[in-house]
VOGU-3710 file (C-alpha; in Angstrom, 3 decimals, decimal comma):
1> mnkesrmanr> -95,480/-31,925/91,395  -96,682/-32,026/87,766  -94,772/-30,507/84,879  -96,892/-27,332/84,766  -96,339/-26,700/88,458  -92,729/-27,333/88,198  -92,303/-24,754/85,341  -94,458/-22,253/87,191  -92,203/-22,695/90,314  -89,035/-22,017/88,264
11> rsvikaigag> -90,509/-18,937/86,606  -91,722/-17,568/89,933  -88,233/-17,841/91,397  -86,724/-16,110/88,328  -89,321/-13,352/88,702  -88,625/-12,919/92,356  -84,837/-12,764/92,024  -84,810/-10,875/88,706  -81,517/-10,346/86,937  -79,733/-12,532/89,554
21> falsaiglpa> -80,666/-15,531/87,355  -81,081/-18,016/90,263  -83,374/-20,954/89,740  -84,859/-23,378/92,243  -84,059/-26,609/90,349  -82,640/-28,368/93,425  -84,713/-30,903/95,193  -87,354/-31,395/92,547  -88,199/-35,101/91,906  -88,722/-36,770/88,531
31> fakdeplkig> -92,438/-36,867/87,863  -92,487/-40,077/85,885  -89,963/-42,856/85,453  -90,783/-43,137/81,736  -90,278/-39,401/81,091  -87,189/-38,689/79,130  -84,078/-37,228/80,838  -83,569/-33,974/78,986  -79,925/-32,963/78,274  -79,364/-29,521/76,883
41> vlaprggvag> -76,403/-29,120/74,600  -74,646/-25,880/73,641  -72,047/-26,081/70,875  -70,797/-23,835/68,040  -72,124/-24,809/64,598  -70,661/-22,143/62,417  -67,675/-19,816/62,104  -63,984/-20,767/62,940  -65,156/-23,199/65,678  -68,007/-24,807/63,731
51> nigecglrgv> -66,223/-28,031/62,838  -65,194/-28,445/66,478  -68,703/-27,982/67,681  -70,083/-30,384/65,155  -67,609/-33,063/66,168  -68,663/-32,671/69,811  -72,324/-32,842/68,856  -71,721/-36,051/66,933  -69,974/-37,477/70,040  -72,864/-36,629/72,327
61> qwaamklnaa> -75,397/-37,951/69,822  -73,586/-41,272/69,603  -73,411/-41,423/73,382  -77,111/-40,827/73,621  -77,804/-43,466/71,021  -75,706/-46,036/72,901  -77,290/-45,137/76,223  -80,830/-45,360/74,843  -80,067/-48,761/73,420  -79,182/-49,864/76,950
71> ngiggrkvkl> -82,160/-48,453/78,773  -80,877/-44,891/79,087  -79,667/-43,325/82,342  -81,249/-44,700/85,538  -83,959/-46,333/83,388  -84,914/-43,053/81,641  -84,238/-42,481/78,008  -82,033/-39,509/77,081  -83,376/-36,719/74,958  -80,978/-34,145/73,581
81> iiqeettpkd> -82,076/-30,564/73,094  -79,478/-28,668/71,065  -78,771/-24,949/70,984  -75,892/-23,086/69,353  -72,980/-21,569/71,200  -72,075/-18,159/69,774  -71,337/-14,967/71,697  -71,324/-15,038/75,511  -74,515/-12,906/75,694  -76,497/-14,945/73,189
91> tieryrklil> -75,242/-18,233/74,607  -76,425/-17,257/78,087  -79,842/-16,405/76,673  -80,000/-19,871/74,985  -78,976/-21,441/78,287  -81,852/-19,697/79,993  -84,190/-21,099/77,245  -82,901/-24,540/77,871  -83,647/-24,492/81,631  -86,741/-22,364/81,636
101> renvdcvqgi> -88,580/-23,330/78,476  -87,204/-26,799/77,805  -86,921/-27,755/81,434  -83,662/-29,687/80,990  -82,121/-31,816/83,715  -78,504/-31,063/82,740  -76,632/-28,824/80,331  -73,444/-29,944/78,544  -71,148/-28,405/75,947  -69,231/-25,130/75,397
111> vstgvslala> -65,997/-24,864/73,507  -64,967/-21,172/73,993  -63,176/-20,015/77,047  -64,776/-16,634/76,749  -68,245/-18,150/76,751  -67,557/-20,481/79,624  -66,104/-17,561/81,783  -69,343/-15,590/81,204  -71,738/-18,524/81,516  -70,290/-20,313/84,543
121> paaedskvit> -71,570/-17,923/87,297  -75,072/-17,886/85,733  -74,986/-21,658/85,480  -73,959/-21,973/89,093  -76,855/-19,617/90,159  -79,274/-21,709/88,147  -78,618/-24,771/90,253  -78,760/-26,877/87,113  -75,819/-29,316/86,578  -73,673/-27,906/83,781
131> ifwdgttedg> -70,659/-29,782/82,341  -68,194/-27,972/80,032  -66,648/-29,926/77,156  -63,822/-27,477/76,806  -62,872/-23,912/77,670  -62,282/-23,238/81,332  -63,651/-21,319/84,203  -60,256/-19,737/84,751  -59,124/-16,196/84,246  -55,759/-16,862/82,659
141> vketmlhpky> -54,705/-19,710/84,948  -56,366/-18,471/88,119  -59,615/-20,098/89,159  -62,581/-17,716/89,251  -64,939/-20,346/90,725  -63,331/-21,964/93,714  -66,121/-24,041/95,141  -68,821/-24,712/92,550  -71,650/-27,055/93,348  -73,331/-27,387/89,972
151> vfrstdnece> -70,743/-26,432/87,431  -68,196/-29,066/86,254  -65,376/-28,136/83,807  -62,797/-29,696/81,562  -59,125/-30,281/82,281  -56,956/-27,152/82,359  -56,393/-25,769/78,911  -52,666/-25,640/79,797  -52,462/-29,444/79,922  -51,597/-29,863/76,289
161> avmasllaik> -49,058/-26,993/76,529  -47,284/-28,628/79,441  -47,128/-31,977/77,591  -46,112/-30,529/74,250  -43,340/-28,511/75,953  -41,996/-31,622/77,683  -42,058/-33,564/74,351  -40,261/-30,656/72,612  -37,506/-30,700/75,227  -37,261/-34,524/74,955
171> hykgqfvkia> -37,174/-34,700/71,138  -35,505/-31,343/70,224  -33,038/-30,698/73,039  -29,843/-29,318/71,476  -31,483/-28,711/68,137  -32,801/-25,154/68,715  -31,790/-21,777/70,190  -33,910/-19,226/68,293  -37,613/-19,653/68,974  -40,660/-17,867/67,712
181> gmnpdysygh> -44,297/-17,820/68,708  -47,345/-17,804/66,380  -50,278/-17,783/68,698  -53,888/-16,693/69,171  -54,136/-13,294/70,748  -56,276/-14,069/73,806  -55,650/-15,747/77,210  -55,065/-19,264/75,983  -52,511/-18,240/73,404  -50,602/-16,014/75,878
191> nvwtvfqall> -50,720/-18,653/78,640  -49,411/-21,584/76,717  -46,595/-19,539/75,066  -45,587/-18,478/78,621  -45,790/-22,152/79,776  -43,412/-23,273/77,027  -40,819/-20,646/78,005  -41,226/-21,440/81,657  -40,461/-25,097/81,065  -37,498/-24,329/78,853
201> kkfdikytvv> -36,074/-22,313/81,779  -36,949/-25,107/84,226  -34,966/-27,597/82,232  -32,132/-25,025/81,709  -32,608/-24,885/77,956  -30,935/-21,739/76,561  -33,069/-19,917/74,111  -33,704/-16,519/72,446  -37,127/-15,331/71,316  -36,651/-13,865/67,794
211> teqwskignl> -40,287/-12,897/67,226  -43,692/-13,144/68,754  -46,624/-13,171/66,360  -50,294/-12,884/67,489  -53,507/-13,323/65,605  -57,130/-12,536/66,496  -59,694/-15,295/66,545  -61,178/-15,664/63,095  -58,306/-13,988/61,230  -57,315/-16,097/58,340
221> dltsnvaalq> -54,951/-13,489/56,658  -51,677/-14,553/58,178  -49,394/-13,374/55,367  -47,724/-10,688/57,469  -47,188/-13,089/60,364  -45,600/-15,627/58,093  -43,394/-12,987/56,518  -42,199/-11,911/59,943  -41,465/-15,482/60,992  -39,563/-15,986/57,679
231> aakpdliysa> -37,448/-12,902/58,313  -36,648/-13,931/61,881  -35,276/-17,347/60,804  -36,238/-19,281/63,977  -35,014/-22,837/64,745  -38,317/-23,632/66,294  -41,853/-22,186/65,982  -44,445/-22,727/68,659  -47,980/-22,332/67,479  -51,105/-22,788/69,546
241> llfadlpvfm> -53,386/-21,756/66,659  -56,325/-24,164/66,951  -59,223/-23,138/64,717  -59,461/-22,902/60,903  -56,430/-20,594/61,120  -53,984/-23,465/61,858  -54,215/-25,228/58,494  -53,992/-21,841/56,754  -50,859/-20,971/58,735  -49,180/-24,300/58,073
251> kqahavglts> -49,963/-24,095/54,374  -48,568/-20,594/54,117  -45,507/-21,519/56,256  -44,830/-24,349/53,912  -45,088/-22,128/50,858  -42,295/-19,886/52,043  -40,009/-22,759/53,146  -40,548/-22,541/56,869  -41,455/-26,209/57,277  -38,108/-27,265/55,855
261> gtkfvlpaag> -35,605/-27,539/58,673  -37,639/-25,606/61,295  -39,019/-27,527/64,276  -42,721/-27,004/65,024  -44,640/-27,430/68,318  -48,426/-27,538/67,818  -50,079/-28,044/71,191  -53,672/-27,888/69,813  -53,347/-29,395/66,347  -55,652/-32,273/66,822
271> wqlnslkkdf> -58,785/-30,219/66,523  -57,926/-29,711/62,821  -56,681/-33,185/62,033  -58,584/-33,702/58,829  -57,352/-30,414/57,379  -53,618/-30,790/58,171  -52,697/-32,276/54,783  -49,585/-34,101/53,857  -49,016/-31,529/51,182  -47,816/-28,932/53,722
281> mpegaiysad> -47,303/-30,667/57,031  -43,687/-31,414/58,052  -42,413/-34,678/59,384  -41,499/-34,829/63,081  -43,456/-31,939/64,441  -44,776/-32,138/68,050  -48,530/-32,607/67,666  -51,208/-32,779/70,361  -54,299/-34,957/69,952  -55,425/-33,980/73,432
291> tmwfdnpnas> -57,773/-36,593/74,996  -58,290/-38,816/72,052  -56,296/-39,918/69,006  -58,535/-41,524/66,377  -55,783/-43,850/65,091  -54,400/-44,954/68,435  -53,000/-48,503/67,975  -53,945/-49,205/71,578  -57,461/-47,788/71,386  -60,206/-49,515/73,256
301> plqkefvtwy> -62,931/-51,490/71,453  -65,278/-48,624/72,396  -63,159/-46,045/70,619  -62,695/-48,313/67,607  -66,439/-48,766/67,313  -66,975/-45,001/67,552  -64,280/-44,101/64,969  -65,710/-46,653/62,547  -69,218/-45,306/62,994  -67,995/-41,700/62,675
311> hntykeypsw> -66,049/-42,252/59,485  -68,825/-44,383/57,893  -71,326/-41,602/58,731  -69,445/-38,453/58,018  -66,501/-39,513/55,809  -63,898/-37,918/58,091  -62,386/-38,644/61,447  -63,167/-37,405/64,949  -61,042/-35,017/67,021  -60,930/-34,932/70,793
321> eadrayfsme> -64,017/-32,865/71,085  -66,082/-35,988/70,412  -64,337/-37,579/73,429  -65,011/-34,535/75,585  -68,681/-34,765/74,814  -68,866/-38,543/75,450  -66,902/-38,047/78,706  -69,386/-35,446/79,931  -72,369/-37,768/79,300  -70,543/-40,638/81,085
331> vykagvekal> -69,798/-38,518/84,092  -73,365/-37,428/84,362  -74,614/-41,025/83,914  -72,181/-42,269/86,647  -73,304/-39,573/88,984  -77,014/-40,358/88,498  -76,476/-44,023/89,000  -74,373/-43,468/92,110  -77,007/-41,081/93,615  -79,802/-43,551/92,699
341> aaksgawptt> -78,030/-46,421/94,509  -77,565/-44,222/97,622  -81,340/-43,694/97,682  -82,241/-47,333/96,979  -83,672/-46,508/93,561  -85,573/-43,349/94,452  -84,886/-40,540/91,954  -82,262/-38,155/93,449  -82,371/-34,450/93,582  -80,153/-32,294/91,323
351> aeiaqamagi> -77,948/-31,486/94,352  -77,557/-35,180/95,218  -76,548/-36,018/91,648  -74,043/-33,205/91,574  -72,521/-34,344/94,832  -72,305/-37,945/93,520  -70,424/-36,674/90,391  -67,539/-35,268/92,391  -64,798/-37,945/92,536  -66,451/-40,174/89,995
361> evmslggkgg> -64,236/-42,274/87,587  -65,314/-43,336/84,101  -64,007/-44,768/80,839  -64,308/-42,343/77,986  -63,583/-42,888/74,267  -59,915/-41,831/74,782  -59,490/-43,853/77,958  -59,512/-43,319/81,762  -61,035/-40,142/83,115  -62,748/-38,734/86,182
371> mradhiadqt> -64,120/-35,640/87,885  -62,152/-34,266/90,767  -63,794/-33,190/94,006  -63,266/-29,559/92,938  -65,315/-30,296/89,751  -62,274/-30,159/87,383  -61,898/-33,105/85,078  -58,956/-35,543/84,844  -58,403/-37,255/81,525  -55,789/-39,138/79,455
381> fyqglttnnn> -53,749/-37,097/76,930  -52,047/-38,185/73,734  -49,306/-36,472/71,778  -46,606/-37,560/69,291  -44,521/-36,702/66,242  -46,119/-36,098/62,905  -45,682/-38,544/60,098  -46,919/-38,499/56,488  -46,168/-42,181/56,086  -49,816/-43,381/56,392
391> kydfstltdi> -52,915/-44,332/54,418  -54,605/-41,001/54,884  -54,343/-37,697/53,054  -53,358/-35,833/56,244  -50,602/-36,160/58,830  -50,929/-38,654/61,614  -48,871/-39,507/64,740  -45,951/-41,738/65,472  -44,041/-42,242/68,660  -47,329/-41,583/70,556
401> atmysthlqk> -46,835/-40,560/74,289  -49,623/-40,931/76,861  -49,971/-38,933/80,048  -52,727/-38,658/82,608  -53,673/-35,169/83,580  -52,712/-35,538/87,196  -49,150/-35,001/85,802  -50,171/-32,083/83,644  -52,508/-29,855/85,638  -52,206/-28,089/89,024
411> psgadfwkwl> -53,745/-29,725/92,062  -56,909/-28,332/93,629  -56,432/-24,882/95,058  -52,828/-24,465/93,818  -51,364/-21,470/92,033  -50,550/-22,689/88,575  -47,180/-20,931/88,185  -45,962/-21,967/91,555  -47,034/-25,520/90,870  -45,318/-25,488/87,458
421> dgakftl> -42,073/-24,210/89,033  -42,024/-26,908/91,757  -43,467/-29,916/89,813  -41,305/-32,904/89,102  -41,614/-33,850/85,400  -40,212/-36,921/83,680  -39,215/-36,619/80,037
//
């Protein structure tokens, strides 16, 4: 089947099915061994999540560069076709463009949970392999896609909250009673704040919530929230702010004295690592670097090579989104190669690649990772205590803890809250 016939076939299926957005991408062979393998990428490039999306794009571009220097994937060079992630509606339209007009073999990316929730069903209907860097396909912490065939997603967003809560109990036990929340006002913020309190109860830590502060995505005017926190006089502030609002919050909190003597738990801080300056960051805060810490003393040669390239090129340091992007490419590569081997070198169908990806294990920038049979990722997580005793102009980590996500996220098919209640955790 030539390229024109293949495109015509896809369009005819779309026309026949209409708004259902189902494509017949399965079972179509590659038409030339030397034709590039097209990877569509969707990532935010502006707004509050712009720096996160750019970091992921740099990670996937570096991955493609490395792959192409080593004969690509299955002998085919990788070609990236990049589109911007914005609103759910517009992002779905760009997804359509990638698979219909650009004829991509796989789509990777997505940072926002709201976008992934909207896009995932359409992606599954498309029968094009789609790998999310971040976000989830959960509604709260309940799975909305129980048996996907083509959609693969990141680790649970609650992983970093579980780990940060365990570290807070380990390091701060007996040092706080009055707690306060300063969190994003959408599912992620509400979920992780609830996780923290659930684990305090599980470990029989007595506490009182003195105030709960919520902020909409994109809101950078946090003066009223900071004033309310100051008035409540908490011993500990739990803040899952994760976009450009986090550095603003920490700077304002410092200005009114909240960073002096108050414990901080920051389960998503690593996204903003370059902006969390020593001028306003406290020592000893719980800080999550998620699936990669750029300055990990035990980093692999691969991570060290990437961080050096990243800093030399962009004059800043990478967050975990670069690792999520690299991981997605490695999972896809491993799936293609496994499916190729099963067919003695004949190019596999999309369905065969997707099936091969389930259960695959890879090494990412941040360390060991894999894709579960239910299409949910497992990865290595890093968190620690902040320190300003370093060579940078921003806070870094000391006393770094490492945990694999099998200890941080619910098993396949489990109810998150029941699992959390019964899980055995080691501090």
